[in-house]
C-alpha positions as CSV (number, residue, x, y, z in Angstrom):
1,X,134.9,75.4,87.0
2,X,138.1,77.5,86.7
3,X,137.8,81.3,87.4
4,X,140.1,83.9,86.1
5,X,139.7,85.8,89.4
6,X,138.9,84.5,92.8
7,X,138.1,87.9,94.5
8,X,134.4,88.5,94.9
9,X,133.3,91.9,93.4
10,X,129.6,91.3,94.1
11,X,128.4,94.7,95.5
12,X,126.7,95.3,98.9
13,X,125.5,98.2,100.8
14,X,129.0,98.9,102.2
15,X,131.2,97.3,99.5
16,X,129.9,99.3,96.6
17,X,130.6,98.7,92.9
18,X,132.1,101.6,90.9
19,X,129.9,101.7,87.8
20,X,130.1,104.1,84.9
21,X,127.4,106.2,86.4
22,X,128.9,106.2,89.9
23,X,128.8,104.0,93.0
24,X,126.3,101.2,93.1
25,X,124.9,99.7,96.3
26,X,122.9,96.5,96.6
27,X,120.6,96.2,99.6
28,X,119.7,92.7,100.6
29,X,116.1,92.1,101.6
30,X,115.6,88.7,103.3
31,X,112.7,87.0,101.5
32,X,112.2,90.3,99.6
33,X,110.3,91.6,102.6
34,X,110.4,95.3,103.3
35,X,108.3,97.6,105.5
36,X,106.6,100.8,104.1
37,X,109.0,102.9,106.3
38,X,112.0,101.1,104.9
39,X,110.8,101.6,101.3
40,X,110.2,105.3,102.0
41,X,113.8,105.5,103.3
42,X,115.2,103.9,100.2
43,X,113.3,106.3,98.0
44,X,114.5,109.3,99.9
45,X,118.1,108.0,99.8
46,X,117.9,107.4,96.1
47,X,116.5,110.9,95.5
48,X,119.0,112.7,97.7
49,X,122.2,110.8,97.1
50,X,121.8,109.0,93.7
51,X,119.5,108.2,90.9
52,X,115.8,108.0,91.6
53,X,115.6,105.0,89.3
54,X,116.0,102.2,91.8
55,X,116.6,98.7,90.4
56,X,114.9,95.5,91.5
57,X,117.1,92.4,91.2
58,X,116.4,88.8,90.3
59,X,117.0,87.9,93.9
60,X,114.4,90.2,95.4
61,X,116.9,92.9,96.4
62,X,117.2,96.6,95.5
63,X,120.1,98.5,93.9
64,X,120.8,102.2,94.2
65,X,122.9,103.7,91.4
66,X,124.9,106.9,90.9
67,X,125.5,107.3,94.6
68,X,127.4,110.5,95.5
69,X,127.9,109.9,99.3
70,X,128.4,106.3,100.2
71,X,128.8,107.1,103.9
72,X,125.6,109.0,104.1
73,X,123.8,106.1,102.3
74,X,125.2,103.5,104.7
75,X,124.1,105.6,107.7
76,X,120.6,106.0,106.3
77,X,120.3,102.3,105.6
78,X,121.4,101.5,109.1
79,X,118.9,103.9,110.6
80,X,116.2,102.2,108.5
81,X,117.1,98.7,109.8
82,X,118.3,97.7,106.3
83,X,121.8,97.0,107.4
84,X,121.5,94.6,110.4
85,X,125.0,93.1,110.1
86,X,128.0,94.9,108.5
87,X,130.0,91.7,108.4
88,X,127.3,89.6,106.7
89,X,125.5,92.2,104.7
90,X,126.5,90.8,101.3
91,X,125.6,87.2,102.2
92,X,122.1,87.7,103.4
93,X,120.8,86.4,100.1
94,X,117.4,84.7,100.8
95,X,114.6,84.2,98.4
96,X,111.2,82.8,99.6
97,X,107.8,82.2,98.0
98,X,106.5,85.7,98.0
99,X,102.9,84.9,98.7
100,X,103.7,82.3,101.4
101,X,101.1,82.3,104.2
102,X,98.7,84.4,102.1
103,X,97.9,82.5,98.9
104,X,98.8,79.0,97.8
105,X,101.6,76.8,99.2
106,X,101.6,74.0,101.7
107,X,103.2,75.9,104.6
108,X,104.0,79.4,105.7
109,X,107.7,80.0,105.4
110,X,107.7,83.7,106.5
111,X,108.9,82.8,110.0
112,X,111.7,80.7,108.6
113,X,112.9,83.7,106.6
114,X,113.6,85.7,109.7
115,X,115.1,82.7,111.5
116,X,117.4,82.0,108.6
117,X,118.5,85.6,108.3
118,X,119.4,85.6,112.0
119,X,121.2,82.3,111.7
120,X,123.3,83.5,108.8
121,X,124.3,86.6,110.7
122,X,125.1,84.6,113.8
123,X,127.6,82.3,112.1
124,X,131.0,83.9,111.7
125,X,132.2,81.6,108.9
126,X,129.3,82.6,106.7
127,X,130.7,86.1,106.4
128,X,133.2,84.6,104.0
129,X,130.6,83.3,101.6
130,X,130.7,84.8,98.1
131,X,128.1,87.5,97.5
132,X,126.5,85.3,94.8
133,X,125.7,82.4,97.1
134,X,122.0,82.3,98.0
135,X,119.4,80.4,100.0
136,X,115.8,79.5,99.1
137,X,112.7,78.7,101.1
138,X,109.8,77.4,99.0
139,X,106.4,76.9,100.6
140,X,105.6,74.0,98.3
141,X,104.4,76.2,95.4
142,X,107.6,75.5,93.5
143,X,108.1,79.1,92.5
144,X,111.5,79.7,94.0
145,X,112.9,76.2,94.1
146,X,113.0,76.5,90.3
147,X,115.4,79.3,90.6
148,X,118.1,76.8,91.7
149,X,119.6,78.7,94.7
150,X,122.7,77.1,96.2
151,X,121.0,75.6,99.2
152,X,117.3,75.5,99.9
153,X,114.3,73.9,101.5
154,X,111.2,72.9,99.6
155,X,108.1,72.2,101.8
156,X,106.5,68.9,101.0
157,X,103.7,69.4,103.5
158,X,103.2,71.5,106.6
159,X,105.8,69.5,108.6
160,X,108.4,68.2,106.2
161,X,110.8,69.8,103.7
162,X,113.2,68.5,101.1
163,X,116.8,69.7,101.3
164,X,117.9,71.1,97.9
165,X,121.4,71.7,96.5
166,X,121.4,74.0,93.4
167,X,117.7,73.4,93.0
168,X,118.0,69.6,93.1
169,X,116.3,67.4,95.7
170,X,119.1,65.6,97.7
171,X,116.7,63.0,99.1
172,X,117.3,64.4,102.6
173,X,114.1,65.2,104.5
174,X,113.9,67.8,107.3
175,X,111.4,68.7,110.0
176,X,110.5,72.4,110.1
177,X,112.7,72.8,113.2
178,X,115.7,71.4,111.3
179,X,115.4,73.6,108.2
180,X,117.3,76.6,109.4
181,X,120.1,74.8,111.2
182,X,120.6,72.5,108.2
183,X,120.7,75.3,105.7
184,X,123.2,77.2,107.8
185,X,125.4,74.2,108.4
186,X,125.4,73.2,104.7
187,X,126.5,76.7,103.8
188,X,129.2,76.6,106.4
189,X,130.5,73.3,104.9
190,X,130.6,74.9,101.5
191,X,132.5,77.9,102.9
192,X,135.1,75.5,104.3
193,X,135.7,73.5,101.1
194,X,134.9,75.9,98.3
195,X,138.4,77.1,97.3
196,X,137.7,79.6,94.5
197,X,134.2,78.3,93.8
198,X,131.4,80.9,94.2
199,X,128.4,78.5,93.8
200,X,127.7,75.0,94.8
201,X,127.2,73.9,91.2
202,X,130.9,74.7,90.6
203,X,132.1,72.1,93.1
204,X,133.4,68.8,91.6
205,X,132.1,66.9,94.6
206,X,129.2,67.9,96.8
207,X,129.3,64.7,98.9
208,X,130.9,66.6,101.9
209,X,127.9,68.9,102.1
210,X,125.6,66.0,102.9
211,X,128.0,63.9,105.1
212,X,126.1,62.4,108.0
213,X,122.7,63.1,106.6
214,X,120.2,60.3,105.9
215,X,119.0,60.1,102.4
216,X,115.5,58.7,102.7
217,X,113.8,59.7,99.4
218,X,114.4,59.7,95.7
219,X,117.2,62.0,94.6
220,X,117.2,64.3,91.6
221,X,113.8,66.0,91.5
222,X,113.9,69.5,90.1
223,X,111.2,72.2,89.7
224,X,110.6,74.2,86.6
225,X,111.7,77.8,86.8
226,X,109.0,80.5,87.2
227,X,109.8,83.6,85.1
228,X,106.5,85.6,85.3
229,X,105.6,87.4,88.5
230,X,102.3,87.2,90.3
231,X,100.4,90.3,89.1
232,X,97.0,91.8,89.5
233,X,94.3,91.3,92.1
234,X,95.2,88.3,94.3
235,X,92.7,87.0,96.8
236,X,94.4,85.9,100.1
237,X,93.1,83.0,102.0
238,X,92.1,85.3,104.9
239,X,89.8,87.2,102.5
240,X,92.0,90.2,102.1
241,X,93.7,91.3,98.9
242,X,97.3,91.4,97.7
243,X,98.1,93.5,94.7
244,X,100.9,92.2,92.4
245,X,102.6,95.0,90.5
246,X,104.9,94.2,87.6
247,X,107.7,96.8,87.3
248,X,108.8,97.4,83.7
249,X,112.4,96.3,83.3
250,X,112.7,96.2,87.1
251,X,113.2,100.0,87.3
252,X,111.2,101.4,90.3
253,X,111.2,105.2,90.4
254,X,111.5,106.7,93.8
255,X,108.3,108.6,93.5
256,X,106.4,105.4,92.6
257,X,108.0,103.7,95.6
258,X,106.8,106.5,97.9
259,X,103.2,105.9,96.6
260,X,103.6,102.2,97.3
261,X,104.8,102.9,100.8
262,X,102.0,105.3,101.5
263,X,99.5,102.5,101.4
264,X,101.1,101.4,104.7
265,X,100.8,97.7,104.0
266,X,103.4,94.8,104.0
267,X,105.5,94.8,100.9
268,X,107.4,92.1,99.2
269,X,110.0,92.5,96.4
270,X,109.8,89.3,94.3
271,X,112.7,87.6,92.4
272,X,110.8,88.5,89.2
273,X,111.4,92.2,89.7
274,X,107.9,93.0,90.9
275,X,106.2,94.2,94.0
276,X,103.5,92.7,96.2
277,X,101.3,95.0,98.4
278,X,99.7,92.6,100.9
279,X,96.9,92.4,103.4
280,X,94.6,95.0,101.9
281,X,90.9,95.5,102.4
282,X,89.0,95.5,99.1
283,X,88.3,99.2,99.2
284,X,91.9,100.1,99.9
285,X,93.1,97.7,97.2
286,X,90.7,99.2,94.6
287,X,91.9,102.8,95.3
288,X,95.5,101.7,95.3
289,X,95.1,100.0,91.9
290,X,93.5,103.1,90.4
291,X,96.4,105.3,91.7
292,X,99.3,103.0,90.8
293,X,98.3,101.7,87.4
294,X,98.6,105.2,85.7
295,X,102.2,105.4,87.2
296,X,103.3,102.6,85.0
297,X,103.1,99.6,87.2
298,X,101.7,96.4,85.5
299,X,98.6,94.7,86.9
300,X,97.6,92.9,83.7
301,X,99.0,89.3,83.7
302,X,98.9,89.3,79.9
303,X,101.1,92.4,79.5
304,X,103.9,92.1,77.1
305,X,106.1,94.0,79.6
306,X,106.2,90.7,81.6
307,X,107.9,89.0,78.7
308,X,111.0,91.2,78.5
309,X,113.8,92.1,80.9
310,X,117.3,93.5,80.7
311,X,120.5,94.2,82.4
312,X,121.4,97.9,83.2
313,X,123.2,98.5,79.9
314,X,124.6,101.8,78.7
315,X,125.2,104.4,79.9
316,X,125.2,103.0,83.5
317,X,127.5,100.0,82.7
318,X,130.9,100.7,81.1
319,X,131.0,97.1,79.7
320,X,127.7,97.4,77.8
321,X,127.7,97.8,74.1
322,X,124.1,99.0,73.9
323,X,121.3,100.8,75.6
324,X,119.6,97.5,76.3
325,X,116.7,99.0,78.3
326,X,115.7,101.2,75.4
327,X,115.9,98.2,73.0
328,X,114.0,95.9,75.4
329,X,111.3,98.6,75.7
330,X,111.0,98.7,72.0
331,X,110.7,94.9,71.8
332,X,107.5,95.1,73.9
333,X,105.8,96.2,70.6
334,X,106.9,93.0,68.9
335,X,106.0,90.0,71.0
336,X,108.0,86.9,70.3
337,X,106.1,84.2,72.3
338,X,109.1,83.7,74.6
339,X,110.7,85.7,77.4
340,X,113.6,87.8,76.0
341,X,116.4,89.2,78.2
342,X,118.5,91.9,76.6
343,X,122.1,92.2,77.8
344,X,125.0,94.5,76.9
345,X,127.9,92.1,77.1
346,X,128.8,88.4,77.5
347,X,128.4,88.5,81.3
348,X,124.7,88.4,80.7
349,X,123.8,89.8,84.1
350,X,120.4,89.0,85.5
351,X,119.6,86.4,82.9
352,X,116.5,84.3,83.8
353,X,116.9,80.4,83.8
354,X,114.7,80.0,80.7
355,X,113.9,82.0,77.6
356,X,116.0,83.8,75.1
357,X,119.1,85.8,76.1
358,X,120.0,88.5,73.5
359,X,123.6,89.7,73.7
360,X,124.6,93.1,72.3
361,X,127.5,93.2,69.9
362,X,129.0,95.6,67.4
363,X,126.5,94.4,64.7
364,X,123.4,94.2,66.9
365,X,122.1,91.3,69.0
366,X,122.7,87.6,68.8
367,X,120.9,84.9,70.7
368,X,123.1,83.4,73.3
369,X,123.5,79.7,72.8
370,X,122.4,77.4,75.6
371,X,125.9,76.0,76.0
372,X,127.2,79.5,76.6
373,X,124.9,80.1,79.6
């Protein structure tokens, strides 16, 4: 793939993007995991230094917009433990099965998330990875393997994982102990040969990434992409409850975030722009549900809000030709039987891997052709 630019403008918490509405910072959350105290800090930072409308991303991260004091935001994020490595902060892109260890799955990958995050930060060469490069850890559910991250591990049982490149099984099998070292080494190999490529699927030849690794199983298996978040009342295997809350168009208001944090339970931001509140007793879960539902969070798995998404659009993005969030919200009233993602320009930011992508133009929206994606 030939790019017209080889500089990486992907935003981070320190390298912000200058959008139409001000500075934009993207905070990476390994595996989407965030503590109540950290979410409270993000909400306070958004309220004090930017827009209270925080954005959840398709990689389980959080964006703050319209920032007026980037130094103050960086200091607050550091104090909250959300900026553990200034040199690697844009490359800590890790998605993981959000209910791992709690519901479903063949193995608990939560420990691997922390181990992989530390491994990325400890490898100097990985600081040069593009901000779009990402890792996945799937507990066997198949939920995040279908997102086709650059390099990933898919658990086949409690002890064995398949090594994936761009969401495709390479036929390489790994023990649990080998997962993190292999993912880190594979990413380092990509960093050494990538040239101007940002993603593994842009390489003409991926053979060097697997050099010296035994291929012992069938090659080419892929997993279908998941596009709907886990929402509602979810029974964990330990008898406790997780609440899955859909966030309309991925916009989480700071005040709502503060209420989520006030539950004082583990939180996970999913790659489907939703939030999980985990490890709740039934009584606490019931009260939380009654408080949060009127605030606009979605707990109905059949809600039409789960079938629409959008980029930021106007007025926040100067490239956008439409207020796509308003148009997407209006589309909720006219279900189409397919997921629709509204975008303001040809870049089609945040587009899901399946469904209909509607691109704004001077004369309204057109469906983006599959070959354009």
